[in-house]
C-alpha positions in Angstrom: -72.2 24.8 -60.9 -72.3 27.8 -59.3 -73.3 30.3 -60.9 -72.9 34.4 -61.1 -76.3 35.9 -62.7 -78.1 38.6 -64.7 -82.3 38.1 -64.6 -83.1 39.5 -68.3 -86.7 39.4 -69.2 -89.2 40.4 -72.6 -91.7 42.2 -72.5 -95.1 40.5 -73.7 -96.9 43.6 -76.3 -100.2 42.9 -73.5 -98.6 43.8 -70.3 -96.1 42.9 -67.5 -97.1 39.5 -66.9 -96.6 37.3 -70.4 -92.5 38.6 -70.5 -89.9 35.3 -70.8 -87.3 35.2 -68.1 -84.3 34.5 -68.7 -80.4 34.3 -67.3 -77.5 36.0 -68.5 -74.2 34.2 -66.8 -71.8 36.4 -65.8 -69.8 34.3 -63.6 -68.9 31.0 -62.9 -67.2 29.8 -58.8 -64.1 28.3 -59.2 -62.7 27.5 -55.5 -64.0 29.3 -51.7 -62.6 32.5 -53.0 -61.5 31.8 -57.1 -64.3 33.8 -59.0 -64.0 33.6 -63.4 -65.8 36.0 -65.5 -67.9 33.6 -68.1 -65.8 33.9 -71.8 -68.5 34.4 -74.6 -73.1 35.4 -73.5 -74.1 32.8 -72.7 -77.8 33.5 -71.6 -80.7 29.8 -71.0 -84.6 30.4 -70.3 -85.5 29.9 -66.5 -88.9 29.7 -65.2 -88.2 30.5 -61.6 -85.9 33.7 -62.4 -90.0 35.1 -63.2 -90.5 36.0 -59.8 -87.2 38.5 -59.6 -87.1 42.3 -61.2 -85.0 42.5 -65.0 -82.1 43.0 -63.9 -81.4 41.3 -60.2 -78.5 39.6 -59.5 -78.6 36.2 -58.8 -76.7 33.5 -57.1 -77.8 30.0 -59.3 -76.4 26.3 -59.3 -76.4 24.7 -62.2 -76.2 20.6 -63.4 -73.9 20.0 -66.0 -76.8 19.6 -68.4 -77.3 23.2 -67.7 -80.4 22.9 -65.4 -81.6 25.1 -63.3 -80.9 23.5 -59.8 -81.2 26.1 -56.8 -81.5 30.2 -58.0 -81.2 32.6 -54.4 -81.1 36.6 -54.9 -77.5 37.2 -55.2 -77.1 41.0 -52.5 -76.3 39.3 -49.2 -73.8 36.4 -51.2 -72.4 39.8 -52.8 -71.7 41.4 -49.7 -70.0 38.8 -48.5 -67.4 38.4 -50.9 -66.6 42.1 -50.4 -65.9 42.3 -47.5 -63.9 39.0 -47.2 -61.9 40.4 -50.3 -62.0 43.8 -48.0 -60.5 41.1 -44.9 -57.9 40.2 -47.6 -57.2 42.6 -48.4 -55.9 43.9 -44.8 -53.9 40.7 -45.0 -52.0 41.7 -47.9 -51.3 44.9 -46.6 -50.2 43.3 -43.2 -47.5 40.6 -44.9 -46.1 44.2 -46.4 -45.9 45.9 -43.8 -44.5 42.4 -41.8 -41.5 42.7 -45.4 -40.6 46.1 -44.6 -39.8 44.9 -41.3 -37.7 42.3 -42.3 -36.6 44.4 -45.5 -35.0 47.1 -42.5 -33.7 44.6 -39.9 -31.7 42.7 -42.9 -30.1 46.0 -43.1 -29.5 47.1 -39.6 -27.4 42.8 -39.8 -25.7 44.5 -43.0 -24.3 47.6 -41.0 -24.3 45.4 -37.8 -22.0 42.3 -39.9 -20.2 45.1 -41.2 -19.2 46.9 -37.6 -18.0 43.2 -36.4 -15.7 43.1 -39.4 -13.8 46.7 -39.3 -13.6 44.9 -35.7 -11.7 42.5 -36.1 -9.5 44.0 -39.0 -8.5 46.1 -35.5 -8.9 43.0 -33.7 -6.1 41.5 -36.0 -3.5 44.7 -35.7 -3.7 44.4 -32.0 -2.8 41.5 -32.0 -0.1 41.5 -34.4 1.4 44.1 -31.6 0.6 41.6 -29.0 2.9 38.9 -31.4 5.4 41.4 -31.7 6.0 41.7 -27.9 5.7 38.1 -27.7 9.3 37.8 -29.7 10.9 40.4 -27.9 10.1 38.7 -24.8 11.5 35.7 -26.7 14.2 37.4 -26.8 14.8 38.2 -23.1 13.9 34.5 -22.8 16.6 33.4 -25.0 19.4 35.4 -23.2 18.3 34.3 -19.3 18.2 30.6 -20.7 21.9 31.9 -21.7 22.9 32.7 -18.8 21.5 30.1 -16.8 23.6 28.1 -19.8 26.9 29.8 -18.1 26.5 30.2 -15.5 25.5 25.7 -15.5 29.5 25.9 -17.5 30.9 27.8 -14.1 29.1 25.4 -11.6 31.3 22.8 -14.0 34.3 24.9 -13.5 33.8 25.9 -9.8 33.2 21.9 -9.4 35.7 20.5 -11.1 38.6 23.4 -9.6 36.9 21.9 -5.9 38.3 18.5 -6.5 41.6 19.5 -8.4 41.9 21.7 -5.2 40.4 18.9 -2.6 43.1 16.6 -4.8 46.0 18.7 -4.1 45.3 19.1 -1.1 45.4 15.0 -0.5 48.2 15.7 -2.0 50.2 18.5 0.7 48.0 16.8 2.9 50.8 12.9 2.2 53.4 16.6 1.5 53.1 16.8 5.3 53.6 13.2 6.9 56.3 13.1 4.7 58.0 16.7 5.5 57.0 15.9 9.2 58.6 11.8 8.7 61.7 14.4 7.1 61.4 16.9 10.1 62.2 14.5 12.4 64.8 12.5 10.9 66.9 15.7 10.6 65.8 17.0 13.8 67.9 13.0 14.3 70.8 14.3 11.9 69.2 13.6 8.3 69.1 15.6 5.1 66.7 15.9 2.4 67.7 15.3 -1.1 67.3 17.5 -4.2 65.4 14.9 -6.4 62.6 14.7 -3.0 63.4 18.9 -3.5 61.7 18.6 -6.5 59.0 16.9 -5.5 57.6 19.5 -3.2 58.8 22.1 -4.6 56.8 20.7 -7.4 54.0 19.5 -5.2 53.6 23.5 -3.5 53.7 25.3 -6.4 49.7 23.1 -8.0 48.6 24.5 -4.9 50.1 27.9 -6.4 48.0 27.2 -9.9 44.8 26.1 -7.5 44.1 29.2 -6.1 44.6 31.1 -8.9 42.5 29.1 -10.8 39.7 29.3 -8.0 39.9 33.3 -8.2 39.8 33.5 -11.6 36.9 30.9 -11.3 35.4 34.0 -8.7 35.4 36.1 -11.2 33.7 34.5 -14.0 31.1 34.2 -10.9 30.7 38.1 -10.5 30.1 38.6 -14.0 27.3 35.6 -13.8 25.7 37.6 -10.3 26.2 40.6 -12.5 24.6 39.6 -15.5 21.3 38.5 -13.3 20.9 41.0 -11.7 21.0 43.1 -16.1 18.0 40.5 -16.7 16.1 40.9 -13.4 16.5 45.2 -13.7 14.4 44.1 -16.9 11.9 41.9 -15.4 11.9 44.1 -12.8 11.0 47.0 -15.0 8.1 44.6 -16.5 7.1 43.6 -13.6 5.9 47.3 -13.2 4.2 48.0 -17.0 2.1 45.0 -16.1 1.0 46.2 -12.3 -0.1 49.5 -14.8 -1.1 47.7 -17.9 -3.6 45.7 -14.7 -4.4 48.9 -13.0 -5.9 50.5 -16.0 -7.2 47.0 -16.6 -9.1 46.9 -13.3 -10.3 50.8 -13.6 -11.4 50.5 -17.0 -13.3 47.3 -15.7 -15.0 49.0 -12.8 -15.9 51.8 -15.8 -18.0 49.2 -17.5 -19.6 47.5 -15.2 -20.9 51.0 -14.3 -21.9 51.6 -17.5 -23.5 48.5 -18.4 -25.5 49.0 -15.0 -26.2 52.4 -16.5 -27.9 51.2 -19.5 -29.5 48.1 -17.6 -31.9 51.4 -15.5 -32.4 53.2 -18.8 -33.2 50.6 -20.4 -35.8 49.3 -17.6 -36.7 52.6 -17.7 -37.7 52.2 -21.9 -39.5 49.3 -21.9 -41.4 50.8 -19.0 -42.9 53.9 -21.1 -42.3 51.8 -24.1 -45.5 50.0 -22.1 -46.8 53.3 -21.3 -47.0 53.6 -25.7 -48.2 50.2 -26.7 -51.2 51.0 -24.3 -51.7 54.5 -26.0 -51.7 52.3 -29.4 -53.9 49.7 -28.1 -56.5 52.9 -27.1 -56.4 53.9 -30.1 -56.9 51.1 -32.0 -59.9 50.7 -29.7 -61.5 54.0 -30.6 -60.9 53.5 -34.3 -62.0 50.2 -34.6 -65.0 52.0 -32.8 -65.0 54.8 -35.4 -64.7 52.4 -37.9 -67.8 50.4 -36.5 -69.7 54.5 -36.3 -68.2 55.3 -39.7 -69.6 51.6 -41.6 -72.9 52.5 -39.2 -73.4 56.1 -41.0 -73.3 55.1 -44.3 -75.8 52.5 -43.5 -77.8 55.2 -42.1 -77.0 57.3 -44.6 -78.5 55.0 -47.2 -81.3 53.8 -44.9 -82.2 58.5 -45.5 -81.5 57.9 -49.5 -83.6 54.6 -49.5 -86.1 55.9 -48.0 -86.5 59.1 -49.8 -86.3 57.5 -53.1 -89.0 55.0 -51.4 -91.5 58.7 -50.6 -90.5 60.4 -54.1 -91.0 57.1 -56.0 -94.6 56.7 -53.5 -95.8 60.3 -54.3 -95.1 60.1 -58.1 -97.0 56.8 -57.6 -100.0 58.4 -55.5 -99.7 61.9 -58.7 -99.4 58.9 -61.3 -103.3 56.9 -60.4 -106.6 57.8 -62.3 -109.5 57.7 -61.7 -110.6 54.4 -60.8 -107.4 54.6 -58.4 -105.2 52.7 -61.5 -102.2 53.6 -62.3 -101.9 53.8 -66.2 -100.3 51.4 -67.4 -100.4 50.6 -71.4 -102.4 48.0 -72.7 -103.2 47.7 -76.2 -106.4 47.5 -75.2 -107.3 46.9 -79.5 -105.7 43.9 -79.2 -107.2 42.7 -76.8 -110.9 43.0 -78.2 -109.5 41.4 -81.3 -108.6 38.6 -79.3 -109.9 35.2 -79.0 -112.6 35.1 -75.0 -110.6 31.9 -74.2 -108.2 33.0 -75.2 -107.9 36.5 -73.1 -109.2 33.8 -70.2 -106.1 32.1 -70.3 -104.0 35.3 -70.2 -106.0 36.5 -67.7 -104.9 32.8 -66.0 -101.7 33.2 -66.6 -101.5 37.1 -65.3 -103.3 36.2 -61.6 -100.2 32.4 -61.4 -97.7 34.8 -62.1 -99.3 37.5 -59.9 -100.0 34.9 -57.0 -96.3 34.6 -57.6 -94.9 37.6 -57.2 -97.1 38.9 -54.6 -95.9 35.3 -52.9 -92.4 36.2 -52.4 -92.5 40.6 -51.5 -94.4 38.9 -49.1 -92.1 37.0 -47.5 -88.9 39.2 -48.4 -91.9 42.2 -46.4 -91.3 39.5 -43.5 -87.9 38.9 -43.5 -87.8 43.1 -44.1 -89.7 42.9 -40.4 -87.0 40.4 -39.5 -83.4 42.6 -39.8 -85.7 45.4 -38.7 -87.0 44.0 -34.8 -83.1 42.4 -35.5 -81.0 46.1 -36.1 -83.8 47.0 -32.7 -82.4 44.3 -30.4 -78.2 44.9 -31.0 -79.7 48.2 -30.6 -80.5 47.9 -27.4 -77.7 45.6 -26.4 -75.2 48.2 -27.6 -76.7 50.5 -25.4 -75.9 48.2 -22.6 -72.7 46.6 -23.4 -69.4 47.3 -21.4 -67.0 49.5 -24.3 -65.5 45.8 -25.5 -68.9 43.9 -26.1 -70.0 47.3 -28.4 -67.4 47.2 -30.6 -68.2 43.7 -31.9 -72.2 44.7 -31.6 -71.4 47.9 -33.7 -69.7 45.4 -36.2 -72.1 43.3 -36.5 -75.0 45.9 -36.2 -73.3 47.5 -39.4 -73.5 44.4 -41.1 -77.7 43.9 -40.6 -78.1 48.0 -42.0 -75.9 47.6 -44.6 -78.3 43.7 -45.0 -81.6 45.7 -44.5 -80.5 48.6 -46.8 -79.6 46.3 -49.9 -82.8 43.8 -49.0 -85.0 47.7 -48.4 -84.4 49.6 -52.1 -85.2 46.0 -53.2 -88.5 45.5 -52.7 -88.7 49.0 -53.1 -89.0 47.7 -57.2 -90.4 44.8 -56.1 -93.1 46.5 -54.4 -93.9 48.6 -57.4 -93.8 45.8 -60.0 -96.4 44.2 -57.5 -98.8 47.4 -58.6 -98.1 47.6 -62.0 -99.1 44.0 -62.8 -102.0 44.4 -60.3 -103.3 47.2 -62.4 -102.3 45.3 -66.2 -104.7 42.7 -64.0 -107.0 44.8 -62.8 -107.2 45.8 -66.7 -107.6 42.6 -68.2 -110.1 41.2 -66.3 -112.6 44.5 -66.5 -112.0 44.4 -69.9 -113.1 40.3 -70.4 -116.1 40.6 -67.6 -117.8 44.1 -69.7 -116.6 41.4 -73.1 -118.4 38.8 -71.4 -121.1 40.4 -70.2 -121.9 40.5 -66.7 -120.7 42.3 -63.2 -116.8 42.0 -61.3 -118.7 39.9 -58.7 -114.9 39.6 -56.9 -114.3 43.4 -58.0 -112.5 44.4 -54.9 -111.4 48.6 -54.5 -107.6 48.5 -55.4 -107.5 52.3 -54.6 -104.9 52.6 -52.4 -104.7 55.9 -50.0 -100.5 57.0 -49.7 -100.4 59.4 -47.7 -100.5 57.8 -44.0 -97.4 55.6 -45.3 -95.3 58.3 -46.6 -96.4 60.7 -43.2 -95.3 57.5 -42.0 -92.1 57.8 -44.1 -91.8 61.4 -42.8 -91.4 60.4 -39.6 -88.9 57.8 -40.5 -86.9 60.2 -42.2 -87.0 63.0 -39.0 -86.1 59.8 -36.8 -83.4 59.2 -39.3 -82.0 62.7 -39.6 -82.1 62.8 -35.2 -79.4 59.7 -35.5 -77.5 60.9 -38.4 -76.9 63.5 -36.5 -75.9 62.0 -33.2 -74.2 60.1 -34.6 -71.6 62.2 -36.6 -71.3 64.0 -32.7 -69.9 60.5 -31.2 -68.2 60.1 -35.3 -66.9 64.0 -34.9 -66.1 63.3 -31.0 -64.4 60.4 -31.1 -61.9 62.2 -34.4 -61.3 64.7 -31.6 -60.1 61.8 -29.2 -57.9 59.8 -32.2 -56.4 62.8 -33.0 -55.1 63.8 -29.6 -54.5 60.2 -28.6 -52.0 60.1 -32.4 -50.3 63.3 -31.3 -49.7 61.6 -28.4 -48.3 58.3 -29.7 -46.0 60.2 -32.3 -44.9 62.0 -30.3 -43.9 59.3 -27.5 -43.0 57.2 -30.4 -40.4 59.9 -30.8 -38.8 60.1 -27.8 -38.5 56.3 -27.3 -36.9 56.0 -31.0 -34.0 59.7 -29.4 -33.5 57.0 -25.9 -34.2 53.4 -28.2 -31.3 54.8 -30.9 -29.1 56.9 -27.8 -29.3 53.2 -25.4 -27.8 51.6 -28.2 -25.0 54.0 -28.6 -23.8 53.1 -25.4 -24.5 49.1 -26.0 -22.5 49.8 -29.0 -19.5 52.1 -27.1 -19.6 50.0 -23.7 -19.0 46.5 -26.6 -16.5 48.0 -27.7 -15.0 49.0 -24.4 -15.9 45.5 -23.6 -13.4 44.4 -26.1 -10.7 46.6 -25.8 -10.8 45.6 -21.1 -10.8 41.5 -23.0 -8.4 42.3 -24.9 -6.2 44.6 -21.5 -7.2 41.6 -20.1 -6.0 38.6 -21.8 -2.4 41.0 -22.5 -2.1 41.6 -18.8 -3.0 37.1 -18.4 -0.2 36.8 -21.4 2.2 39.1 -19.9 2.0 37.5 -17.0 2.1 34.2 -18.3 5.0 34.8 -20.0 7.1 37.0 -16.8 6.8 34.8 -14.1 8.4 31.0 -15.8 11.3 34.0 -16.8 11.3 34.9 -13.2 11.6 31.8 -11.6 13.8 30.7 -13.9 16.3 34.1 -12.9 15.1 33.2 -9.6 16.6 30.1 -9.7 19.6 31.2 -11.6 20.3 33.2 -9.1 20.0 30.9 -6.0 22.5 28.3 -8.1 24.9 31.3 -8.9 24.6 31.9 -5.1 25.4 28.1 -4.0 27.8 27.9 -5.7 29.8 31.1 -4.6 29.5 29.4 -1.3 31.3 26.6 -1.9 33.2 29.0 -4.1 34.2 31.2 -1.0 34.9 28.2 1.4 37.0 26.7 -1.1 39.3 30.1 -1.1 38.9 30.1 2.3 40.8 27.0 2.2 43.4 28.3 -0.3 43.1 30.5 1.5 44.9 28.1 4.5 47.4 25.5 1.9 48.9 28.9 0.9 49.9 29.8 4.5 50.7 26.1 4.9 53.2 26.0 1.5 54.1 29.2 2.9 54.7 27.9 6.9 57.0 24.9 4.0 59.0 26.5 2.3 60.5 28.0 5.4 60.7 24.3 7.0 62.3 23.6 3.7 64.3 26.6 3.8 66.5 25.3 6.1 66.8 22.0 5.5 67.8 22.2 1.8 68.7 25.1 -0.6 65.5 25.9 -2.4 65.4 28.6 -4.6 
């Protein structure tokens, strides 16, 4: 299991190399991105931790029995964990923005539903008005149906009268034949008796009644024509209203089509402006990304400058603290070493030498890694100078990560270098005392005095170069900030204009939508109106045609009745000479 731990060392009474190293467990990894604190102070002795400084944070992998399987410095992993945490925070922020957008969308949808509900209520009121109009038209249709029934009744009466007239006419023809026979008999001296005269009188009366009945049917037919004409006048008025509604609907339809085309054109302009705004935002995002990378680079460089300053101060203090023999004034209990047996002192010196070799190898490895990171940073700087704008952003981000790692490793090495120098001086004091007690010279004594002046001068040169780089980078950052501020101003202005135009277009769309609904409703009323009027007009037209046919038949019947009346009058004259008719 992987743990985050802190190196703790206990100093011995004889110097730096005799302490025991322990690991204080701080946190335990539960998942890929899940760490939990160790609830109690858990400290385990680990010999491999001697190569780390006191207080160094390390990642240690322990078995179930708390045996160390792997140990390494935690600087890089902690940086990676913090970077992942920062990315997760950015993702959470994006999710929160998406949630806010969804909330705004739901609010808009609720408002839209309320508006649709109000429109439905208005449509229901209009539908109620149309139902009232339909009931009124249904009443008129009922009147037309009644008129048609009356016309059918009159037609039946006319047919009955015509049949009665035809029967009377047939009887009259038979009587005419009898009268002709009787006339021939009168010419021959025959006479008509009283019974025959009465029979002829009844027939002539029946003919007169048939003529009078035809006249009554004519009057009723004229009344039906009057009713049909009144109904046609009402229908003509409705047809005029229908044409007015159709013309109004056509005019409104043309206006809606024109406004719809205008909205389409305005949406096209809006999308073009939105594309331009998106490009401006993308440009702003690129500039912001470049600015963030440069700011991170600036922070790393500032940390690096502070590290160089700290190293220079430490080296300067180290140079000032060195004694005449070139050794650090490290406190060593000389009296205790004088009293210690020689063989035990030899073992202590040997342990100090082994410990120094371990620390030296570790520091040397770290120095090599620092050199490799420096070379990597120089290569990235060359690539950034020759890269395009798009590739430069990724390279600058990578450059910021490398600078941060370089800075952390360099700060770690500052303390480790001093620690190594202290151990060298302590070992030197122990060796000097051992050789003195052995009564021998130091054949392997080397001059460990180090002239720190060139190193300090090199650090001053590096600090000057870093200062120049910082000034250049700060100037570039200020220029980027000015450019971003200008872009922000343009983006805010364009965004405000787009929102205003979008709101205006939405209002126009809403108005056109309402007008479309009104026009569609008007066309529906026109269609329903026409569907109601056309059958009534067809029925009324058929009724008029039937009445006109009946009028023609009645006219012919009346003409026949007039002819019959003339024949009856002639018969009366003929019979008046034969018999005494009342």
